[in-house]
N, C-alpha and C positions, 0 to 999 in steps of 0.2 A: 286554304281552302282545301279541305279532304277529297273532292274531286279531282285535283292537279296530281295528287299520288298515286290513284288507281289509273288516268289516263297514262303516268310516268311509267307505269308498270307493265300495261299493254306495250305500249310505245317499244319498251324495254324486249320483251319477250317476242314482240311481232320481228324487231332485228334478228335476234337469235335466230327464231324460226327460216327465218328469210336466207341467211346466211346457210342453214342446213339446206334449204330448198324444200321449205315443208309447208304445203300448199296452206298451211291453219295457220300462217302467218299476214294470211289478207283478212283471218275474223279476227285477229287481232288488232292490227291496222284499223279496221273498222270500228272496232269498240275504243281504240284507245281518240281517233279523229273526231266520233263521234262527243268522249266524253271533254277533249279539246274544245270542240265546239260548242257545248254547251257550258265549256267555261268560260270562254271570250266572253261569250252571250251576257251571261250572270255578270261580267265585268265591265262591260262595256268595250274591247276590244277588236273591233267591228274591222280593221285587214286580217286579224289572226281567224276572224269568223268567215270569212271569205276563202281562206286561203285554206282551211279545213274540210269548208264545203267542197271546192277542188280535190282535195283528196279523197274524200269519200266517195268521189263520183272515180276518180285512177284505183280507189282499190277494187269498187267493184268490176272495172275493166280488166286489171291486172287476175283477177278471181276467174273471170270468165277467161280472158287468157288462159289462165294457166291449167285450168279445169279440159280447156277445149283439145291443149297439147298432152296432156295426160292420157286424154282418151284415143290419141293416137291421130287425130284431125289435121292437126300440124306436127303430128312428131319429127317431119323431115325440116321443119323451116327452124328448127332448134339446134340442127345440128351441125 
């Protein structure tokens, strides 16, 4: 399925951005996990569906955490 190639692209892009500590990685992860979620539902892989549901939630938590630290509210915590 073509959807898996798009999901792979966003997953790998997210990893590269994460290594570079770029906050945009979380958006790539959100897109890739949403695509993997859709793929797993379409193919009936329920364990993967559950896994990517958890990943989507953690992506929002990660984005919130990074944006909070970037605005200086948690800057001392990360040092």
